[in-house]
C-alpha positions as YAML, in Angstrom:
chain: A
units: angstrom
residues:
- id: 1
  name: MET
  ca: [-52.31, -20.24, -37.18]
- id: 2
  name: ALA
  ca: [-52.50, -21.11, -33.51]
- id: 3
  name: PHE
  ca: [-54.91, -19.98, -30.83]
- id: 4
  name: ARG
  ca: [-54.09, -18.91, -27.29]
- id: 5
  name: GLY
  ca: [-56.38, -18.39, -24.37]
- id: 6
  name: ARG
  ca: [-56.05, -17.36, -20.77]
- id: 7
  name: ALA
  ca: [-57.55, -19.23, -17.84]
- id: 8
  name: PHE
  ca: [-58.78, -17.06, -14.98]
- id: 9
  name: GLU
  ca: [-59.45, -17.89, -11.33]
- id: 10
  name: CYS
  ca: [-58.43, -21.51, -11.33]
- id: 11
  name: ASP
  ca: [-55.52, -23.54, -10.03]
- id: 12
  name: CYS
  ca: [-54.39, -24.46, -13.53]
- id: 13
  name: GLU
  ca: [-52.05, -23.36, -16.29]
- id: 14
  name: LYS
  ca: [-52.65, -19.65, -16.90]
- id: 15
  name: TRP
  ca: [-52.01, -19.75, -20.65]
- id: 16
  name: LEU
  ca: [-53.49, -22.40, -22.89]
- id: 17
  name: CYS
  ca: [-52.43, -22.90, -26.48]
- id: 18
  name: SER
  ca: [-53.16, -25.31, -29.27]
- id: 19
  name: ALA
  ca: [-50.80, -28.14, -30.13]
- id: 20
  name: GLY
  ca: [-48.23, -27.17, -32.72]
- id: 21
  name: SER
  ca: [-47.94, -23.57, -31.55]
- id: 22
  name: LYS
  ca: [-44.47, -22.16, -32.18]
- id: 23
  name: VAL
  ca: [-42.74, -20.13, -29.47]
- id: 24
  name: VAL
  ca: [-41.55, -16.79, -30.88]
- id: 25
  name: LEU
  ca: [-40.54, -13.39, -29.52]
- id: 26
  name: TRP
  ca: [-43.69, -11.39, -30.15]
- id: 27
  name: GLY
  ca: [-43.18, -7.72, -31.02]
- id: 28
  name: ILE
  ca: [-39.45, -7.84, -31.85]
- id: 29
  name: GLU
  ca: [-40.14, -6.30, -35.26]
- id: 30
  name: ASN
  ca: [-41.21, -3.08, -33.50]
- id: 31
  name: VAL
  ca: [-37.89, -2.53, -31.68]
- id: 32
  name: GLY
  ca: [-35.60, 0.18, -33.04]
- id: 33
  name: GLU
  ca: [-32.31, 1.70, -32.00]
- id: 34
  name: GLY
  ca: [-32.68, 3.92, -28.95]
- id: 35
  name: ASP
  ca: [-36.07, 2.52, -27.89]
- id: 36
  name: THR
  ca: [-37.13, 1.79, -24.34]
- id: 37
  name: VAL
  ca: [-38.25, -1.84, -24.43]
- id: 38
  name: ILE
  ca: [-40.31, -3.78, -21.91]
- id: 39
  name: VAL
  ca: [-39.87, -7.53, -21.88]
- id: 40
  name: ALA
  ca: [-43.24, -8.76, -20.64]
- id: 41
  name: GLU
  ca: [-44.26, -12.27, -19.72]
- id: 42
  name: SER
  ca: [-47.03, -12.57, -22.30]
- id: 43
  name: PRO
  ca: [-47.96, -11.00, -25.64]
- id: 44
  name: ILE
  ca: [-51.20, -9.74, -24.07]
- id: 45
  name: ASP
  ca: [-49.22, -7.77, -21.48]
- id: 46
  name: ALA
  ca: [-46.88, -6.47, -24.19]
- id: 47
  name: ALA
  ca: [-49.75, -5.35, -26.43]
- id: 48
  name: LEU
  ca: [-51.51, -3.63, -23.54]
- id: 49
  name: ALA
  ca: [-48.29, -1.86, -22.53]
- id: 50
  name: MET
  ca: [-47.89, -0.43, -26.03]
- id: 51
  name: GLN
  ca: [-51.55, 0.56, -26.18]
- id: 52
  name: GLU
  ca: [-51.40, 2.40, -22.85]
- id: 53
  name: THR
  ca: [-47.91, 3.89, -23.30]
- id: 54
  name: PRO
  ca: [-47.20, 4.44, -27.00]
- id: 55
  name: GLU
  ca: [-43.59, 5.57, -26.44]
- id: 56
  name: ILE
  ca: [-42.78, 2.12, -25.06]
- id: 57
  name: VAL
  ca: [-42.06, -0.89, -27.24]
- id: 58
  name: ALA
  ca: [-42.83, -4.25, -25.64]
- id: 59
  name: VAL
  ca: [-41.90, -7.80, -26.52]
- id: 60
  name: ALA
  ca: [-42.82, -11.16, -25.01]
- id: 61
  name: SER
  ca: [-42.32, -14.84, -25.57]
- id: 62
  name: THR
  ca: [-45.44, -16.56, -26.85]
- id: 63
  name: GLY
  ca: [-44.53, -19.50, -24.61]
- id: 64
  name: GLY
  ca: [-44.53, -17.90, -21.13]
- id: 65
  name: ALA
  ca: [-42.06, -16.97, -18.41]
- id: 66
  name: GLY
  ca: [-39.64, -19.85, -18.73]
- id: 67
  name: THR
  ca: [-39.20, -19.87, -22.48]
- id: 68
  name: TRP
  ca: [-36.77, -16.98, -23.11]
- id: 69
  name: ARG
  ca: [-34.07, -17.94, -25.59]
- id: 70
  name: GLY
  ca: [-30.49, -16.66, -25.61]
- id: 71
  name: VAL
  ca: [-30.76, -15.90, -29.33]
- id: 72
  name: TRP
  ca: [-33.44, -13.33, -28.47]
- id: 73
  name: SER
  ca: [-30.97, -11.52, -26.19]
- id: 74
  name: LEU
  ca: [-28.51, -11.39, -29.09]
- id: 75
  name: ARG
  ca: [-31.21, -10.11, -31.43]
- id: 76
  name: LEU
  ca: [-32.12, -7.32, -29.01]
- id: 77
  name: ALA
  ca: [-28.44, -6.44, -28.63]
- id: 78
  name: ARG
  ca: [-28.15, -5.98, -32.42]
- id: 79
  name: LEU
  ca: [-31.18, -3.64, -32.36]
- id: 80
  name: ARG
  ca: [-29.44, -1.40, -29.77]
- id: 81
  name: PRO
  ca: [-32.30, -0.28, -27.51]
- id: 82
  name: ALA
  ca: [-31.56, 2.54, -25.04]
- id: 83
  name: ARG
  ca: [-32.77, 0.38, -22.17]
- id: 84
  name: VAL
  ca: [-34.75, -2.77, -21.51]
- id: 85
  name: ILE
  ca: [-37.02, -3.31, -18.51]
- id: 86
  name: VAL
  ca: [-37.76, -6.96, -17.73]
- id: 87
  name: TRP
  ca: [-41.23, -6.80, -16.18]
- id: 88
  name: TYR
  ca: [-42.32, -10.31, -15.32]
- id: 89
  name: ASP
  ca: [-45.21, -11.32, -13.07]
- id: 90
  name: ASN
  ca: [-45.16, -11.12, -9.28]
- id: 91
  name: ASP
  ca: [-44.99, -14.88, -8.89]
- id: 92
  name: LEU
  ca: [-42.44, -17.65, -8.44]
- id: 93
  name: ALA
  ca: [-41.89, -18.08, -12.19]
- id: 94
  name: GLY
  ca: [-41.51, -14.33, -12.81]
- id: 95
  name: THR
  ca: [-39.95, -11.73, -10.49]
- id: 96
  name: PRO
  ca: [-41.62, -12.02, -7.10]
- id: 97
  name: SER
  ca: [-41.28, -9.34, -4.46]
- id: 98
  name: PRO
  ca: [-39.52, -10.73, -1.37]
- id: 99
  name: THR
  ca: [-42.79, -10.81, 0.62]
- id: 100
  name: ILE
  ca: [-44.75, -12.57, -2.12]
- id: 101
  name: ARG
  ca: [-41.88, -14.96, -2.82]
- id: 102
  name: LYS
  ca: [-41.97, -16.15, 0.79]
- id: 103
  name: GLU
  ca: [-45.77, -16.53, 0.75]
- id: 104
  name: LEU
  ca: [-45.91, -18.33, -2.62]
- id: 105
  name: ALA
  ca: [-42.92, -20.52, -1.77]
- id: 106
  name: GLN
  ca: [-44.72, -21.83, 1.29]
- id: 107
  name: GLU
  ca: [-47.87, -22.59, -0.77]
- id: 108
  name: TRP
  ca: [-45.81, -24.22, -3.51]
- id: 109
  name: ARG
  ca: [-43.92, -26.45, -1.05]
- id: 110
  name: GLU
  ca: [-47.21, -27.60, 0.48]
- id: 111
  name: LYS
  ca: [-48.46, -28.59, -3.00]
- id: 112
  name: ASN
  ca: [-45.11, -30.10, -4.05]
- id: 113
  name: PRO
  ca: [-43.68, -31.74, -0.89]
- id: 114
  name: LYS
  ca: [-41.27, -34.00, -2.82]
- id: 115
  name: ALA
  ca: [-39.69, -31.19, -4.85]
- id: 116
  name: LYS
  ca: [-36.14, -30.32, -3.90]
- id: 117
  name: ARG
  ca: [-36.18, -26.69, -5.08]
- id: 118
  name: LEU
  ca: [-38.53, -23.90, -6.04]
- id: 119
  name: PRO
  ca: [-39.23, -22.98, -9.66]
- id: 120
  name: ARG
  ca: [-36.68, -20.59, -11.16]
- id: 121
  name: ALA
  ca: [-37.49, -16.89, -11.04]
- id: 122
  name: ASN
  ca: [-37.23, -16.18, -14.77]
- id: 123
  name: GLY
  ca: [-37.24, -12.37, -14.66]
- id: 124
  name: PRO
  ca: [-33.72, -12.15, -13.17]
- id: 125
  name: TRP
  ca: [-32.54, -14.89, -15.54]
- id: 126
  name: VAL
  ca: [-33.76, -12.91, -18.59]
- id: 127
  name: ALA
  ca: [-32.21, -9.67, -17.31]
- id: 128
  name: ASN
  ca: [-28.88, -11.42, -16.77]
- id: 129
  name: SER
  ca: [-29.06, -12.96, -20.26]
- id: 130
  name: LEU
  ca: [-29.47, -9.46, -21.69]
- id: 131
  name: LEU
  ca: [-26.70, -7.95, -19.56]
- id: 132
  name: LYS
  ca: [-24.28, -10.67, -20.72]
- id: 133
  name: VAL
  ca: [-24.63, -9.41, -24.30]
- id: 134
  name: ARG
  ca: [-24.33, -5.77, -23.20]
- id: 135
  name: VAL
  ca: [-27.99, -4.82, -23.44]
- id: 136
  name: PRO
  ca: [-28.71, -2.12, -20.81]
- id: 137
  name: ALA
  ca: [-31.29, -4.13, -18.89]
- id: 138
  name: MET
  ca: [-32.97, -3.66, -15.54]
- id: 139
  name: LEU
  ca: [-35.48, -5.70, -13.60]
- id: 140
  name: TYR
  ca: [-38.83, -4.28, -12.52]
- id: 141
  name: GLN
  ca: [-39.11, -4.81, -8.77]
- id: 142
  name: TRP
  ca: [-42.63, -5.29, -7.48]
- id: 143
  name: PRO
  ca: [-43.52, -3.15, -4.46]
- id: 144
  name: ALA
  ca: [-44.27, -5.01, -1.22]
- id: 145
  name: GLU
  ca: [-47.98, -4.13, -1.43]
- id: 146
  name: ALA
  ca: [-48.44, -5.60, -4.94]
- id: 147
  name: PRO
  ca: [-50.77, -8.59, -4.92]
- id: 148
  name: ALA
  ca: [-49.46, -12.09, -5.56]
- id: 149
  name: LYS
  ca: [-49.51, -13.04, -9.24]
- id: 150
  name: ALA
  ca: [-49.94, -9.41, -10.35]
- id: 151
  name: ASP
  ca: [-48.70, -8.73, -13.86]
- id: 152
  name: LEU
  ca: [-48.00, -5.78, -16.10]
- id: 153
  name: SER
  ca: [-51.67, -5.76, -17.15]
- id: 154
  name: THR
  ca: [-52.71, -5.43, -13.50]
- id: 155
  name: VAL
  ca: [-50.64, -2.24, -13.15]
- id: 156
  name: LEU
  ca: [-51.80, -0.76, -16.47]
- id: 157
  name: MET
  ca: [-55.49, -1.48, -15.87]
- id: 158
  name: LYS
  ca: [-55.38, 0.36, -12.52]
- id: 159
  name: GLY
  ca: [-54.33, 3.40, -14.55]
...
């Protein structure tokens, strides 16, 4: 058993986990043929999505935005969902809106002046991984007015 926790309002890693935690695709056992599936960035977001919208099935890596594995795309393809929505956070590691990307990129470069490139936006990478194995995937695009670092939970909690 491993424990996970979330850090709020600090300039630190958002998700904390104990040593020895195994990265898995949380919620995959709930996916059936013909389902609409949300790929969220965290199991908390996925669980909240299913609680708030029972007709949706949600999955998420237990390791965060950058830990999607190609084998998971293949597994989803075998389950034959009707569609998959990749709904990652509105940040550099997820799927930032163009406005937020520009804002966060500037902040990131100031904190990391020696870095040659920005962190990869993982939402588009996951969607492309799914499309390559013929999963009907689309990317949730954050509206321009969405706050930086907003996530699926932010949208669901606003109701």
